[in-house]
N, C-alpha and C positions, 0 to 999 in steps of 0.2 A: 471669601470668594464666593459665587451664588452657581452652584452647579447644578444644569438641565439634567438629571438621573433619571424622570420616568418617561421614556423614551419608549414608541413604539419596536419593534422588534425589526421590524423592513429599514430604517430612520438607522440604526444602532448597525447594522449591518453598512448601510450605503455608506456611510461617516467614515466605518472600523477601512475600506474597500478607499476611498476617497483620501483618508490619510495614508494608507499603505501606496498606495501610486508615488503623492507628493513628496515621502519621504524615499522611497524607494530610489525617484530615479529613473536618468538614465538607461537603459540596459538592453539587451539585444536578442533577448526572447519573442519569440512570434504571439501572435492574442491567444493560441491554446494552452503553448504551455502557460504564459503571462498567468493564466484563472489559475491552473494547479498549483503554483508557486504563491499565486495570490493568498489562496486557500491553506496554505500551508505556514506562509507569515500571519494570515490571521487568523489559526488555533493556535499559534508558537507565541507571538508575537517577536517574531526573531527573525530581524532581518538578514540574518546570515547564509539565509535558505535562496535570498535570488542570489547571491554571489557560488555558493558551494553545491545547489542543485542539478541531477547530472541528469539529463535526459537523451537516451539510448533513441539514436534516428528510427523513426515512425513507432515510438513509445506509445506517445497519445493516441494515433488512429488505431495501433494493436489494442488499448485500452477500451476506446468506447468502440470497438466492435465485440470487442468481447462481452460487455455488458449490453450493448443491443443483443444480441446473441445466443445471452442468459445464461450466459459460462458463470459456474461454479467458482464463489469468490473465499478462497480459504484465509487464515488468518491466525497467526503464532500465539494469538492473545485474546478473553475474552472483555479484555477495553478496546481493543482493536475493533474487535465485533462490533458492539455496542455504541461505535464513534461513528457508525457506514447507518445512512442514514434511506431506511428500506422505504421510503415514502418514495422515494426518486428513483428505487429500483422494481418498485409493484409491478410500473407495466412488461415486462422483460422476463422475470421467475426465475432471475437469480438464485440460487443455490447457497447460502452461507453457515459456512462449516466453520468449527474452531473445539478442536478433541484432545484441550490442550490438559480438559481434566475427568477426557474420558476414562475408567479404570482400565479399559485395555491398556492405552498410554499409560497411565502409570504402573504397572505390571511390567509391561516390556521397558520403562526403564531402568525398573529394581533387576531384573536380570540383564540386563546387558549392561547396568553399569555408567550407560548416557544421561543426558538429560533428557527429561519430560517434550520439552524442544523436538529433540532429534528423535523422539522412538513417536510423538506423535505426525511425524510430516511422515514416519514411515505408513504410520496405519489411514492418514489419509490418502495415502497409495492405495494402499492393498485394500478396502472400502469403497471408496469412488471415484479410483483411476485406472482400476485394474485392466477391461476392458475398453474404459473408455478411449473417444478417439479427440474428445477436447481435454485438453492439462489444468484451464482454470488459470484461475488472475490468482498468485498469491503476496501475499500482503505480509509483512515481519518487519514490524515494528517495536522488537524489546530484544529477540533473540537471537546474538549472531550467529549461537549455534541451528538454528531453526533454518537461516540459509544458506551454510557452511552442507548443511548433510543435503537439506534443499539438491543443491549443486554440485554434491558426489552423488548424488542417486543419479540424477540426470546425466552423469560421465559414467558410471555404471552400469546403467540399465539403458541404456539405446530406444529400449522397444516400450519402456514408457512414454506417455502423451508429453510433447513440452506445453509449459506454461505458455499461454497466449500472452502472459504481460508478468513481470517480478516486480514489486513495489519493496525495494527493500530497507529501510529504516531503521534495520536495529540502532540501539542505544545504550552507552556504556565508556567503560575505562580497559577490557579484557576482551581483543576482537573484533568490537563494532567496525572501526574503520576499515580494518582487515577484510571480516566478512563483505565489506564494503566494494571494495577492490575488488575481488575475487568475482563477483557480481558481476561486475565493469568489465572485467575480461571475457566473460562468458558469451556465448554469442543471442541469448534470448531479448526479447524487450524488457527493458526495465527501465523505472524512474529509482532513483536512489538518493545517497547523496557527498560528499567525502567528510570522513574525519566523526568524530565521537557523539556529535546532535543525531537526535532520530528521536524515535517513539510512537508509541502505537495511538497517540492522539495526532500526530502529525501522516504517521501513513495511512489512517482512517478518512484523512482529510484530501488526500490524492484521490483515493476513490470515489468521494464524494463529489468533488471536481471533475471526475470524469463522467460522473451518472448526471452530470449538469452538462455536460456537453452533449450527451446522448440524449437526453432528454431537449436539450434546445435544434441538435443535429434534423430527429423525428421530427420536429415543429413546419421545421422549414419545406 
């Protein structure tokens, strides 16, 4: 078999999205929702996201507006942070925040006996959202405890600024699915999925898709 492998990046991407569209078949997603889900499938090669993704009413609009307004973007892992395309955010001035490896996060986790992911949520609020009016975009692609802690903190401390959007795609066998169910029951705009699948790369792809939509909106 002769494989044409030395292709230009744009050709690879165009072919990939054509394959995704063909293999996904008919669906009920609107064009903006589909733009996000295509990115998720493109990143993971997993067509389950066509069926199992959950997008709350108004979540796409909320995410695009938050990016366009320069809202801070908080991630639970460095992998998610590195997966976000800063080029598409450059004109908006979004601050990218990940405190999972911060020494203060590690100290809080040791003192509390909780996970670093939980401690990082608390530290982000203390450092960046104590006085802020904008609660930012939260991107959870790994740790269910980060998502549970975020929801708990918002319920316990109503004076805290509310997130503009929560991307909740933690992956794993312990409480990943349950944390997404809790997010689905919350009042916050969210993009998530059902089940154990997820990951930092997929969570980052959602932000990249929203940034593309923001860029396209601003060109019109």
